[in-house]
Every structure is written in structure tokens, then in C-alpha cells.
C-alpha positions in Angstrom: -6.7 14.4 22.0 -6.1 13.0 19.1 -2.6 13.2 20.0 -2.9 11.7 23.0 -4.7 8.4 21.2 -1.8 8.3 18.7 0.7 7.9 21.2 -1.6 5.3 23.1 -1.7 2.9 20.3 1.5 3.1 19.3 2.1 2.3 23.0 -0.2 -0.8 21.9 2.5 -1.5 19.4 5.0 -1.4 22.2 3.4 -3.9 24.2 2.4 -6.6 21.4 6.2 -6.2 21.0 7.2 -6.8 24.5 4.8 -9.4 25.1 5.6 -11.3 22.0 9.1 -11.8 22.9 8.3 -12.3 26.0 6.5 -15.7 25.1 8.9 -16.5 22.7 11.4 -16.5 26.1 9.3 -17.8 28.4 8.4 -20.8 25.8 11.5 -21.0 23.6 10.3 -24.6 22.9 7.1 -23.6 21.8 8.6 -21.1 19.7 11.0 -23.6 18.2 8.4 -26.2 17.6 6.1 -23.4 16.0 9.1 -22.4 13.5 9.8 -26.1 13.0 6.3 -27.1 12.7 6.0 -24.9 9.8 9.2 -25.1 7.8 9.3 -29.0 8.2 5.8 -28.6 6.4 4.8 -31.9 8.7 1.6 -30.9 9.4 0.4 -30.9 5.7 -0.1 -33.6 3.1 3.1 -34.0 1.2 3.2 -32.5 -2.8 5.1 -31.0 -5.2 7.0 -28.7 -2.9 7.8 -30.8 0.1 11.2 -30.7 -1.1 11.2 -26.8 0.3 10.9 -28.7 3.8 13.5 -28.0 6.0 13.7 -28.8 9.8 17.6 -28.0 9.7 18.0 -26.9 14.2 20.2 -24.1 13.3 18.0 -22.3 10.9 15.2 -23.1 13.0 17.2 -21.3 15.8 17.9 -18.2 14.0 14.4 -18.0 12.7 13.1 -18.1 16.2 16.1 -15.6 17.4 15.3 -13.0 14.9 11.6 -13.1 15.2 12.2 -12.6 18.7 14.9 -10.3 18.8 12.6 -8.2 15.9 9.8 -7.7 18.5 12.1 -6.5 20.5 13.5 -3.7 18.3 9.5 -3.0 17.1 9.4 -2.5 20.8 12.0 -0.1 21.7 11.2 1.7 18.1 7.4 2.5 19.5 8.3 3.2 23.2 11.1 5.7 21.8 8.5 7.1 19.1 5.7 7.4 21.7 8.4 8.9 24.1 9.0 11.8 21.3 5.7 12.0 20.4 4.5 12.9 23.5 7.1 15.6 24.4 6.2 17.1 21.2 2.6 16.7 22.0 1.9 20.7 22.9 4.3 21.4 19.8 3.4 22.2 15.8 2.1 20.3 13.8 6.0 19.9 12.1 7.4 19.2 15.5 4.8 16.2 15.8 5.1 15.1 12.7 8.7 14.6 13.2 8.5 13.1 16.6 6.0 10.3 15.1 8.7 8.4 12.7 10.4 6.4 15.2 7.2 5.4 16.1 6.3 4.4 12.2 9.2 2.6 11.9 8.4 1.0 14.7 5.1 -0.1 13.0 6.7 -0.9 9.3 9.0 -3.7 10.8 6.1 -5.1 12.7 4.4 -5.0 9.4 7.5 -6.4 7.6 7.8 -8.9 10.3 4.1 -10.2 9.8 4.2 -10.4 6.4 7.4 -11.2 5.3 7.4 -13.9 7.9 4.3 -15.5 8.0 2.6 -14.7 4.0 5.7 -14.8 1.8 7.8 -17.6 3.7 5.1 -19.7 6.1 2.0 -19.0 4.1 4.0 -19.2 0.3 7.3 -21.3 0.4 6.0 -23.7 3.4 2.6 -23.7 1.9 1.1 -22.9 5.5 -2.3 -22.4 3.8 -2.7 -26.3 3.3 -2.5 -26.5 7.1 -5.5 -27.5 8.6 -3.7 -27.1 12.2 -2.1 -24.1 11.4 -4.1 -22.1 9.1 -5.7 -20.0 11.5 -3.6 -20.1 14.5 -0.6 -18.9 12.6 -2.1 -17.5 9.7 -4.9 -15.8 10.6 -3.8 -14.1 13.8 -0.8 -13.1 11.8 -3.1 -11.5 9.4 -4.6 -9.8 12.5 -2.0 -8.8 13.6 -0.7 -7.4 10.8 -3.9 -5.4 9.4 -4.4 -3.7 12.8 -0.6 -2.9 13.2 -0.9 -1.7 9.4 -4.1 0.7 10.4 -2.3 2.2 13.5 0.4 3.0 11.4 -1.3 5.0 8.9 -3.8 6.5 11.6 -0.2 7.3 13.6 1.3 8.7 10.4 -1.9 10.8 9.3 -1.0 14.6 9.3 -3.5 16.2 11.9 -2.5 20.6 11.5 
């Protein structure tokens, strides 16, 4: 039963990636707008680090595309990982542990996207922590997603001999 729970949790991360990418693509203007609002630092008062702000259209498109593509990669890794885990669910512990590799990589990619994109760049470089408008909407949700996916990754990677 524990193996089934791990598979279902990996599938939930895959669904998160698919829904996130679908949302990014179906509301491309909103995706670009969120990236631009963050990198332009338009939701915060000017300060000593305002020189970091940018609204370069090529950069905004590239970042938006990278976020969307990374979510698709996360979904693919987790779907393939869940498929391998399902196939190995009745095998010995070593075979099941080997089958978890792609799923754990998918969770790791999600952790990288959320931490690097929102904490390192948005919060630290672009000072999103100062934004009343985006602090909770962007940083709060990114932290919740990142924390839950990290817990899922740790739970899935745990041995169960």
C-alpha cells in the first residue's frame, strides 16, 4: 500500500506541472505579466537596488518560456517515474528503488524551479519580498508548492524494504 501512495504522490506532482504549464500557455499574457511585474520591480517603491529592474521583452519571453517548459519536463519526469514505479510495485525493494529515479528527478526539478526562480531571483535579486501586491500571491504560493513537493520527494525517496 505504501508504494501505491508514493506513486499517487508522484502523479500529483505531474498534475501540478501539467496544470501549471497549461495555465501558463492558456494565459500567456498573464504569464508574461507576472514575470514582467517581478523583474521590472514595478510593484515596489524605488530603492538602492532599482538598477536591477528590467523589462527587456526578449528576457521576459525567455523566462516565461523556460518556466513553462520546465513544468512540462517536471510533469514528464514524474509521469515516466510513476509508470516505472507502477511496473515495479510488486518487485523487490531494490527494483522499486531503481524505478523511483525519474520521479525523484522530477521532484528535484520542481524544487529547483521554485527555489531558484522565486527565492533566489524574484525574492532576493528583484526584492519581491518588498511587494505588498505579490509577496503572498507569488512567494507564498511558491513556498507552499516547494515545501510540499520537497516533502513528497523525500517521502518517495525514503527506503521501504
